[in-house]
C-alpha positions in Angstrom: -20.5 137.5 -29.2 -22.3 139.8 -31.7 -22.2 138.3 -35.2 -19.0 136.4 -34.5 -17.7 134.1 -37.2 -14.4 132.3 -38.0 -14.5 133.5 -41.6 -15.9 136.3 -43.8 -18.0 136.8 -46.8 -17.7 138.2 -50.3 -13.9 138.0 -50.7 -12.3 136.3 -53.6 -10.2 133.3 -52.6 -12.2 132.6 -49.5 -13.7 129.1 -49.4 -16.7 128.2 -47.2 -16.5 131.6 -45.5 -13.2 130.5 -43.8 -10.3 132.9 -44.3 -8.0 131.3 -41.7 -5.9 129.7 -44.4 -5.2 133.1 -46.0 -3.1 134.4 -43.0 -0.6 132.4 -41.0 -1.3 131.6 -37.4 -4.6 131.6 -35.4 -7.1 134.4 -36.2 -10.7 135.5 -35.6 -12.7 137.1 -38.3 -15.7 139.3 -37.5 -18.5 139.1 -40.0 -21.7 141.1 -40.3 -23.2 144.3 -41.7 -21.5 147.7 -41.3 -17.9 148.6 -41.3 -17.4 148.2 -37.5 -17.1 144.7 -36.1 -17.8 143.9 -32.5 -16.7 141.0 -30.3 -18.2 140.8 -26.8 -16.7 138.6 -24.0 -18.2 138.1 -20.6 -16.3 136.8 -17.5 -17.5 134.4 -14.8 -16.9 137.0 -12.1 -15.9 140.7 -12.1 -12.2 141.3 -12.8 -10.0 144.3 -12.8 -7.8 143.5 -15.8 -7.7 141.7 -19.1 -5.0 141.2 -21.7 -5.0 140.3 -25.4 -2.2 139.3 -27.7 -2.8 140.7 -31.2 -1.4 142.1 -34.4 -2.8 144.3 -37.1 -1.6 143.0 -40.5 -0.9 145.5 -43.2 -1.3 143.1 -46.1 -2.4 139.5 -46.6 -0.2 137.3 -48.8 -3.3 135.5 -50.2 -5.7 138.4 -50.1 -4.0 140.6 -52.8 -4.6 144.0 -51.3 -3.8 146.1 -48.2 -5.9 145.9 -45.2 -7.6 149.1 -44.1 -6.1 151.0 -41.2 -8.3 150.3 -38.1 -8.9 152.1 -34.8 -9.5 149.6 -32.1 -11.7 150.3 -29.2 -12.3 148.3 -25.9 -15.4 149.0 -23.8 -15.4 147.6 -20.3 -18.7 147.3 -18.5 -20.2 146.2 -15.2 -23.7 145.0 -16.1 -25.0 147.9 -18.3 -22.8 150.5 -16.7 -19.7 151.6 -18.8 -16.6 151.5 -16.6 -13.9 152.5 -19.1 -13.2 153.0 -22.8 -9.8 152.6 -24.4 -8.9 153.4 -28.1 -5.6 152.6 -29.8 -3.9 152.2 -33.1 -1.2 149.6 -33.0 1.7 149.5 -35.4 1.2 147.3 -38.5 2.6 143.8 -38.6 3.9 144.0 -35.1 2.8 141.6 -32.4 1.5 143.5 -29.4 0.1 142.7 -26.0 -2.7 145.0 -25.0 -3.5 145.1 -21.3 -6.2 147.2 -19.7 -7.1 147.5 -16.0 -9.5 149.6 -14.0 -10.1 150.8 -10.4 -13.7 149.4 -10.7 -14.2 145.7 -11.6 -15.9 144.8 -14.9 -17.6 141.7 -16.1 -17.9 142.4 -19.9 -15.4 143.5 -22.5 -16.5 144.6 -26.0 -13.7 144.7 -28.6 -14.5 146.8 -31.7 -12.7 147.4 -34.9 -13.2 148.4 -38.5 -13.5 145.6 -41.1 -10.2 144.0 -41.8 -7.3 144.7 -39.5 -8.6 142.3 -36.9 -6.3 139.4 -36.1 -6.2 138.1 -32.5 -3.4 135.8 -31.6 -4.4 133.2 -29.0 -7.3 133.9 -26.7 -8.2 136.7 -24.3 -6.4 136.2 -21.0 -8.0 136.8 -17.6 -5.5 135.1 -15.4 -1.8 135.1 -16.3 -1.3 138.7 -17.5 1.4 141.2 -16.8 -1.0 143.6 -15.2 -2.8 143.6 -11.8 -5.6 141.1 -11.7 -7.6 140.6 -8.5 -11.2 139.4 -8.4 -13.6 140.9 -5.8 -12.9 139.2 -2.5 -15.3 136.4 -1.5 -15.3 137.3 2.2 -13.7 140.2 4.2 -13.3 140.3 8.0 -12.1 143.0 10.3 -10.1 142.3 13.4 -9.7 145.3 15.6 -7.0 143.6 17.7 -4.8 142.3 15.0 -1.5 144.2 14.4 -1.2 147.5 16.2 -4.4 149.2 15.0 -6.5 146.5 13.4 -6.4 144.7 10.1 -8.8 143.9 7.3 -8.5 140.2 6.2 -9.5 138.6 2.9 -10.8 135.0 3.5 -11.1 132.6 0.5 -13.7 129.8 0.1 -11.2 127.2 1.5 -10.6 129.3 4.7 -7.2 130.6 3.7 -6.7 134.2 4.5 -4.5 137.2 3.8 -4.2 140.7 5.0 -5.9 143.1 2.6 -5.1 146.2 4.7 -3.2 146.9 7.9 -4.6 149.9 9.6 -1.4 150.4 11.4 0.5 150.9 8.2 0.7 154.7 7.5 1.8 154.2 3.9 -1.7 152.9 3.1 -3.7 155.8 4.4 -4.9 157.4 7.7 -4.3 155.1 10.7 -7.2 153.2 12.3 -8.1 153.3 16.0 -11.0 151.0 16.8 -12.4 149.1 13.8 -16.1 148.4 14.3 -17.9 147.4 11.1 -17.3 146.2 7.5 -19.3 146.1 4.3 -18.6 145.8 0.6 -19.7 148.1 -2.2 -20.9 146.9 -5.6 -17.6 148.3 -7.1 -15.6 146.0 -4.9 -14.4 148.7 -2.6 -14.6 147.9 1.1 -16.1 150.1 3.8 -14.8 150.0 7.3 -16.2 152.0 10.3 -13.9 153.1 13.1 -15.7 153.9 16.4 -12.9 156.1 17.8 -11.1 157.8 14.9 -10.4 161.5 15.1 -9.4 164.1 17.6 -12.6 163.8 19.7 -13.0 160.1 19.0 -16.3 160.5 17.1 -15.4 158.0 14.5 -15.0 157.7 10.8 -15.9 155.8 7.7 -13.0 154.4 5.7 -13.1 153.2 2.1 -10.5 150.6 1.1 -9.5 150.0 -2.5 -8.8 146.3 -2.8 -6.7 146.8 -5.9 -4.2 149.4 -4.6 -4.7 148.3 -0.9 -5.0 152.0 0.1 -7.6 153.5 2.3 -9.2 157.0 2.5 -11.6 158.7 4.8 -15.0 158.9 3.2 -16.6 160.6 6.1 -15.2 162.0 9.4 -18.0 161.9 11.9 -16.5 164.7 13.9 -16.5 167.1 11.0 -19.7 169.2 10.9 -19.0 170.3 7.3 -19.4 166.7 6.2 -22.9 166.5 7.7 -26.2 168.2 7.3 -25.7 171.8 8.7 -29.3 171.9 9.8 -28.8 169.1 12.2 -25.9 170.8 14.1 -24.8 168.7 17.1 -27.2 165.8 16.4 -25.5 165.4 13.0 -22.1 164.5 14.6 -21.1 160.9 15.3 -20.1 159.5 18.7 -19.5 155.8 18.1 -20.2 154.6 14.5 -20.6 150.8 14.4 -22.5 148.7 11.8 -22.4 149.6 8.1 -24.4 148.5 5.1 -24.9 149.5 1.4 -28.3 150.4 -0.2 -29.3 149.5 -3.7 -28.6 153.1 -4.7 -25.0 152.7 -3.6 -25.5 155.1 -0.6 -24.1 153.9 2.7 -25.9 153.3 6.0 -24.0 153.6 9.3 -25.5 153.1 12.8 -24.0 155.0 15.6 -24.3 153.5 19.1 -24.4 156.8 21.0 -25.2 159.6 18.6 -28.5 161.5 18.5 -30.8 162.7 21.2 -29.9 161.7 24.8 -27.1 159.6 23.2 -29.6 156.8 22.4 -28.1 156.2 19.0 -28.7 157.2 15.4 -28.9 155.9 11.8 -26.9 157.9 9.3 -26.9 157.9 5.5 -23.6 158.7 3.7 -23.6 159.7 0.1 -21.3 157.3 -1.7 -20.0 159.9 -4.1 -19.7 163.1 -2.0 -19.1 161.5 1.4 -21.7 163.8 2.9 -23.8 162.3 5.8 -27.3 163.0 6.9 -29.1 161.9 10.0 -31.9 159.5 8.9 -33.3 158.2 12.2 -32.7 159.6 15.7 -33.3 156.7 18.1 -33.9 159.2 21.0 -36.8 160.9 19.2 -40.3 159.9 18.1 -42.1 156.6 18.4 -40.5 153.3 19.0 -37.3 154.6 20.5 -34.3 152.4 20.6 -31.0 152.4 22.6 -27.5 151.7 21.3 -28.0 150.4 17.7 -25.0 148.2 16.7 -25.8 146.7 13.3 -27.7 147.4 10.1 -28.9 145.6 7.0 -31.1 146.3 4.0 -34.1 144.2 2.8 -34.8 143.5 -0.8 -37.5 146.2 -0.9 -35.2 148.8 0.5 -36.4 148.9 4.1 -33.7 149.1 6.7 -33.1 146.7 9.6 -31.4 147.8 12.8 -30.5 145.8 15.8 -30.1 147.7 19.1 -28.9 146.7 22.5 -31.9 148.4 24.1 -35.4 149.3 23.1 -37.2 146.1 23.9 -39.5 145.1 26.8 -37.6 145.7 30.0 -38.3 142.6 32.2 -35.1 141.5 34.0 -32.9 144.2 32.7 -32.3 146.0 29.4 -33.3 144.1 26.4 -32.8 144.9 22.8 -34.9 144.9 19.7 -34.9 144.5 15.9 -36.3 147.6 14.2 -37.5 148.2 10.7 -36.8 151.7 9.5 -38.5 153.5 6.6 -35.7 154.5 4.2 -37.5 157.8 3.2 -38.8 159.1 6.5 -36.6 157.4 9.1 -39.7 156.3 11.1 -39.2 153.1 13.0 -41.3 150.0 13.8 -40.3 147.4 16.3 -40.3 144.1 14.4 -39.0 141.8 17.1 -38.9 142.6 20.8 -36.1 140.6 22.4 -37.7 141.0 25.8 -40.9 139.2 24.7 -40.8 135.4 25.1 -43.9 135.0 23.0 -41.8 136.0 20.0 -39.4 133.1 20.5 -35.9 132.4 21.6 -34.3 134.8 24.0 -31.6 137.3 22.8 -28.8 138.4 25.0 -26.1 140.8 23.8 -27.5 141.0 20.2 -24.9 141.5 17.5 -25.1 141.3 13.7 -28.0 141.2 11.3 -28.4 140.1 7.7 -31.1 139.0 5.3 -31.4 135.6 3.5 -32.5 135.2 -0.1 -36.1 134.3 0.9 -36.4 137.4 3.1 -35.8 135.7 6.4 -33.7 137.7 8.8 -30.7 136.4 10.7 -29.3 137.8 14.0 -26.6 136.8 16.3 -26.6 136.8 20.1 -23.5 136.7 22.3 -25.4 135.2 25.2 -28.1 132.5 25.1 -28.0 128.8 26.0 -24.7 127.7 27.7 -23.5 131.3 27.4 -21.7 130.8 24.1 -24.0 132.5 21.8 -26.6 131.6 19.2 -27.7 132.3 15.7 -31.4 133.1 15.3 -33.8 133.4 12.3 -36.5 136.0 12.5 -39.7 135.8 10.6 -39.9 139.1 8.5 -43.7 139.4 9.0 -44.3 138.2 12.6 -40.9 138.9 14.1 -40.9 135.4 15.7 -37.5 134.1 16.4 -36.3 130.5 16.0 -33.0 128.9 16.9 -30.7 128.1 13.9 -27.5 127.2 15.8 -26.4 127.1 19.4 -22.7 127.8 19.4 -22.4 126.2 22.8 -23.8 122.8 21.6 -21.1 120.5 20.3 -23.8 118.4 18.5 -24.5 121.4 16.2 -20.9 121.7 15.1 -18.1 119.9 13.6 -14.4 119.9 14.6 -15.1 120.4 18.3 -14.8 124.2 18.2 -17.5 126.0 20.2 -18.4 129.6 19.9 -17.9 132.3 22.5 -19.2 135.7 21.2 -20.7 135.3 17.7 -21.2 138.8 16.2 -21.0 139.6 12.5 -23.1 137.6 10.2 -23.5 137.4 6.4 -25.0 135.2 3.7 -23.2 133.9 0.6 -24.8 133.5 -2.8 -25.2 129.8 -2.3 -27.1 130.3 1.0 -24.3 129.4 3.4 -24.3 131.6 6.5 -21.0 133.0 7.7 -20.6 134.1 11.4 -17.5 135.7 12.8 -16.7 135.1 16.5 -13.9 137.3 17.9 -13.1 135.0 20.8 -13.6 131.4 19.5 -10.8 129.0 19.0 -7.4 128.5 20.6 -6.1 131.4 22.6 -9.3 133.2 21.9 -8.0 134.6 18.6 -11.3 134.2 16.8 -12.8 132.0 14.1 -15.0 132.3 11.1 -17.8 129.8 11.1 -19.9 128.5 8.2 -23.4 127.4 9.0 -25.2 125.2 6.5 -28.7 126.6 6.0 -30.4 123.2 5.7 -28.7 121.0 8.3 -27.9 124.0 10.5 -24.5 122.4 11.3 -21.6 124.8 11.8 -18.2 124.2 10.5 -15.0 126.2 11.3 -14.0 127.8 8.0 -11.0 129.8 9.2 -9.2 129.6 12.6 -7.4 132.9 13.2 -4.9 131.1 15.5 -3.9 128.7 12.8 -0.8 129.9 10.9 -1.4 127.3 8.2 -4.5 129.2 7.0 -2.7 132.6 6.7 
């Protein structure tokens, strides 16, 4: 807090700067220079709501004079960014519950008021409050086959899961068709790509509000007015797949078949306006690729794209990991999946993400024993090393093998999460956790297990 004290100064009858005996019940006094007092509270994780029980006394039985009328102000912030401000004047001597909630999560609340008139009963609440409270989801997973049109799941740290959004429920927004990629914005909103949305099945980018559970179309990839008019046909989508968020907040989407000769493209979507621009056409220029499927962003802002083609063609099409300049869209081939001198082979490449130390993780649906692998790529040399073989029971716990590992993400503690659409009983899929040191995989959530959700 800022100059927070249980007590005050310079008032007759106050002993040892403690005025708590002057008014009945618990209270907090804000001391310090100036007429406006400020109490700042921070939360362990971003929240959407907070509530305070309070009362503004009109007189104090042991103070001997009326308190000044105060205007109370609450500022809610996410880091340094102001999310919302609320001002109010409660009735005197009346207990009140003040609850505030926002569409954007916040991690700091600043409570301001004039001298006197500040009496808080109890403590600020961030859990049991009569307003909507929902922290940012720890992990989100899309399942294109769940329900009638796909579902977005929320998975907790213990593996329990719940449906955040059912894309077959028309009351929550436009219906989905073929969910293909997922990412989370800093605001807590969730982005989902749909490869076949729209009249011509050119796809769309959805934004899902985790608080209201509603979804909207941020960009329709079949709509030329939502793209760069100078790019005409090349500016339309065909099959948008992977999605990632840049530090600026803008959104990257790779399209498997857009661009010149349908070789694929990387789009940038403005997070505020929803307008898209074609950043890199994989059918033009140097280091051409083919069928990009996933995208990630490195700490310095450069962009990583995994494509199904574009590598050295030895015994058939092989893919590659590209590094894309975020300003020019120019590409460099960082790791050629067809070159054995760069390490472990990659068949059916899938997801890509970046670890805290800059190392790159990619998944492969093929590999040893045909059950997929998780590989680590050196960000300088492009050399690949095996992290986990999903077909090796010795590298796992619980006897569950992988089948087609695809999406991959890294948690703040370094744990690696891999989603496999076909693992587990009845091929209903599983979410694996791979420990970064031991490289052992553990089944976090079995999507065939009703006990987990």
